[in-house]
C-alpha positions as CSV (number, residue, x, y, z in Angstrom):
1,M,90.0,-155.1,-74.3
2,I,90.6,-152.2,-76.2
3,C,92.0,-152.4,-80.0
4,L,93.4,-150.6,-82.2
5,G,92.9,-150.0,-85.9
6,L,94.8,-148.9,-88.5
7,D,94.8,-148.7,-91.8
8,T,97.3,-146.6,-94.7
9,A,98.1,-148.9,-97.1
10,L,95.7,-147.7,-100.0
11,G,93.9,-144.8,-100.4
12,A,93.3,-143.4,-97.5
13,C,94.2,-143.2,-94.0
14,S,92.6,-144.9,-90.5
15,A,92.1,-145.8,-87.3
16,A,89.5,-147.2,-85.1
17,L,88.4,-147.9,-81.2
18,A,86.7,-151.3,-80.5
19,D,86.3,-153.5,-77.6
20,E,83.3,-156.9,-77.4
21,T,80.7,-154.6,-77.6
22,G,81.4,-152.8,-80.3
23,L,82.9,-149.6,-82.4
24,I,84.3,-147.3,-79.5
25,A,85.7,-144.3,-82.0
26,R,86.7,-143.7,-85.1
27,R,88.8,-141.5,-87.6
28,F,88.7,-141.8,-92.0
29,E,90.2,-139.4,-93.7
30,P,90.6,-140.3,-97.8
31,M,94.5,-139.8,-98.7
32,A,96.7,-140.9,-101.4
33,I,99.1,-139.1,-100.2
34,G,101.1,-138.2,-97.5
35,H,100.2,-141.2,-94.8
36,A,102.9,-140.9,-92.4
37,E,102.5,-137.1,-91.1
38,A,98.8,-138.0,-90.3
39,V,98.7,-142.1,-89.0
40,A,100.5,-141.0,-85.4
41,P,97.9,-137.4,-84.8
42,M,94.8,-139.5,-85.4
43,T,96.1,-141.8,-83.6
44,E,96.6,-139.4,-80.6
45,A,93.0,-137.3,-81.2
46,L,91.3,-140.9,-81.7
47,L,93.0,-141.8,-78.1
48,K,91.9,-138.1,-76.2
49,E,88.3,-138.2,-78.3
50,A,88.0,-141.4,-76.6
51,G,89.0,-140.6,-73.1
52,L,91.3,-142.9,-73.1
53,T,95.5,-143.4,-73.4
54,F,98.1,-146.3,-75.2
55,V,98.1,-147.4,-71.8
56,D,94.1,-148.8,-72.2
57,L,95.1,-150.3,-75.2
58,G,94.9,-154.4,-75.6
59,R,96.1,-155.4,-78.9
60,I,96.6,-153.6,-82.0
61,A,95.2,-154.4,-85.7
62,V,96.8,-153.1,-89.1
63,T,96.0,-153.5,-92.7
64,T,99.1,-155.5,-93.7
65,G,98.2,-155.2,-98.5
66,P,97.9,-155.2,-101.1
67,G,98.6,-152.1,-101.7
68,T,101.1,-148.8,-102.4
69,F,104.5,-150.2,-101.0
70,T,105.3,-147.0,-99.7
71,G,101.6,-146.8,-97.3
72,Q,101.9,-150.4,-96.3
73,R,105.5,-150.5,-95.0
74,I,104.1,-147.3,-92.3
75,G,101.4,-148.8,-91.1
76,L,103.1,-152.2,-90.4
77,A,105.9,-149.7,-88.7
78,F,103.5,-147.6,-86.8
79,A,101.5,-150.9,-85.3
80,R,104.7,-152.9,-84.7
81,G,106.5,-149.6,-83.2
82,L,103.5,-148.8,-80.8
83,A,103.0,-152.8,-80.4
84,L,106.4,-153.3,-79.5
85,A,106.6,-150.7,-77.3
86,L,103.0,-151.1,-75.0
87,K,103.8,-155.3,-75.0
88,I,101.1,-156.0,-76.2
89,P,99.8,-158.1,-79.7
90,C,99.6,-157.0,-83.6
91,A,97.2,-158.7,-85.7
92,G,97.0,-158.1,-89.5
93,V,94.4,-158.1,-91.7
94,T,94.8,-157.8,-95.7
95,T,93.1,-154.5,-97.0
96,L,91.1,-157.5,-99.5
97,E,89.5,-159.1,-96.0
98,A,89.0,-155.7,-94.5
99,I,86.5,-154.7,-98.0
100,A,84.9,-158.0,-98.0
101,A,84.1,-158.0,-94.4
102,A,82.5,-154.0,-95.2
103,A,80.9,-155.8,-97.8
104,R,79.3,-158.2,-96.7
105,A,77.5,-155.9,-94.3
106,E,76.2,-154.4,-96.3
107,H,75.1,-157.1,-98.0
108,P,75.2,-159.8,-95.5
109,G,75.1,-163.7,-97.7
110,R,76.0,-163.2,-100.6
111,P,79.7,-163.9,-102.2
112,V,81.6,-160.8,-102.7
113,L,84.5,-160.0,-105.8
114,V,86.8,-157.5,-103.5
115,T,89.2,-156.1,-106.9
116,S,91.4,-152.8,-106.0
117,D,92.9,-151.0,-108.6
118,A,97.2,-151.9,-109.0
119,K,97.2,-150.6,-112.0
120,R,99.2,-150.7,-115.5
121,G,95.2,-153.5,-116.4
122,E,95.9,-155.0,-113.1
123,A,93.9,-155.6,-109.3
124,Y,94.3,-157.3,-106.5
125,V,91.7,-159.4,-106.6
126,Q,90.7,-162.3,-103.3
127,A,86.4,-163.8,-103.9
128,F,84.7,-164.5,-100.6
129,G,81.9,-166.5,-100.6
130,A,78.1,-166.5,-99.3
131,D,79.8,-168.3,-96.1
132,C,82.6,-165.6,-95.5
133,V,85.0,-168.5,-96.3
134,A,87.2,-167.2,-98.7
135,L,87.8,-168.9,-101.9
136,N,91.3,-167.9,-102.4
137,E,94.5,-166.7,-101.9
138,P,95.3,-162.4,-102.5
139,A,96.2,-162.8,-106.5
140,L,96.9,-159.3,-108.8
141,V,95.7,-160.4,-112.0
142,T,94.9,-158.5,-115.2
143,Y,90.6,-156.9,-115.4
144,E,89.1,-159.3,-117.8
145,A,90.6,-162.2,-115.4
146,A,89.3,-160.5,-112.0
147,T,85.4,-160.0,-114.4
148,E,85.6,-163.4,-115.4
149,M,86.1,-164.2,-111.4
150,A,82.6,-162.1,-111.0
151,R,81.0,-164.5,-113.6
152,T,82.2,-167.4,-112.1
153,L,80.7,-166.8,-108.8
154,G,77.1,-165.5,-110.0
155,D,74.4,-163.0,-110.6
156,D,73.8,-162.5,-106.7
157,A,77.5,-161.5,-106.3
158,V,78.8,-158.2,-105.3
159,L,81.8,-156.1,-106.4
160,A,84.0,-154.5,-103.6
161,G,87.0,-151.9,-103.9
162,T,87.7,-149.8,-106.7
163,A,88.5,-152.1,-109.4
164,S,84.2,-152.7,-109.2
165,A,83.7,-149.7,-111.6
166,L,87.1,-151.3,-114.1
167,L,84.7,-153.9,-114.7
168,N,82.1,-154.6,-117.1
169,L,80.0,-156.1,-114.8
170,P,76.3,-153.5,-115.6
171,G,74.1,-156.5,-114.3
172,L,75.9,-157.2,-110.9
173,T,75.8,-155.2,-107.0
174,V,78.4,-152.6,-105.8
175,A,79.0,-151.8,-102.4
176,A,79.5,-148.5,-101.1
177,A,83.1,-150.1,-99.3
178,D,86.5,-149.5,-102.0
179,Q,89.1,-149.3,-99.7
180,P,90.2,-150.6,-96.1
181,D,88.1,-148.5,-92.9
182,A,90.3,-149.4,-89.2
183,A,86.3,-149.8,-87.9
184,V,86.3,-153.2,-89.3
185,V,90.2,-153.2,-89.2
186,A,89.6,-153.6,-85.9
187,R,86.7,-155.8,-85.2
188,L,88.2,-158.4,-88.2
189,G,91.0,-158.1,-85.1
190,L,90.0,-158.7,-82.4
191,A,88.3,-162.1,-83.6
192,Q,91.9,-163.5,-84.2
193,P,93.4,-165.5,-82.5
194,V,96.0,-164.2,-79.7
195,P,99.2,-164.0,-82.8
196,D,102.3,-165.2,-81.9
197,H,104.4,-163.6,-84.2
198,P,104.3,-159.7,-85.2
199,P,102.2,-159.3,-89.4
200,H,104.2,-158.7,-91.7
201,P,103.8,-156.7,-95.1
202,L,101.6,-158.6,-98.0
203,Y,103.2,-157.8,-101.3
204,L,102.4,-159.6,-104.8
205,R,104.1,-156.9,-107.0
206,A,107.7,-156.8,-107.3
207,P,109.0,-152.9,-107.0
208,D,109.9,-150.5,-109.0
209,A,112.9,-150.1,-108.2
210,K,115.8,-151.7,-108.6
211,V,119.0,-153.0,-107.8
212,A,121.7,-150.8,-108.8
213,G,124.9,-153.3,-110.8
214,P,128.2,-153.0,-109.7
215,L,130.0,-150.1,-110.2
216,K,131.5,-149.5,-112.8
217,A,135.8,-148.1,-113.8
218,P,136.0,-144.9,-115.4
219,P,137.0,-144.4,-118.3
220,P,140.7,-143.2,-118.2
221,Q,141.7,-140.3,-119.0
222,R,143.1,-139.1,-122.4
223,R,146.8,-136.9,-121.7
224,D,146.9,-133.7,-125.0
225,R,150.2,-134.3,-126.1
226,T,152.2,-131.1,-126.7
């Protein structure tokens, strides 16, 4: 079964094809904006490179977040729409899981703390033990709290993600993985049981936009006396 992995949730856009034997093809482009314009052409080019078409796909896996609100929605909408059209399952993988898996491949047998910069002095974090089991739910915490989480994992811990360099932990190993990679997303998606419902976005922060209040009536117009 061939799985299409997709990621648009953070600071890159990537697509990859994998099956049970390993990676077939991969494309990865760092970008802060422009995911909506890039993901479909990238997917089409990837399939052409591999000599495949959309009907050869048996599953889709996509990052669900945490990440940017726009980026999360772009990837999920594209993946869910494609899966619906092809009548194939669509699996969700968090950005933290994907980064942690890449860090574990780079540094096997060691605990990992993924810390993705969420701005405003905060980070999206999740800790994973040396046995690859998640030690906590994905969370939004301050840099100080993320630093303490890393210290509890011990001196053998590996840091991964864009906030790693922002923590005051010079003695710990920093993995090269700082963005989700669709190649990892595809592999993790293949390992999941067949999902019985489409993936939904994982939001850890409320959107900045606020719902507008009720419209107020304009003030009465003054009439000039003559």
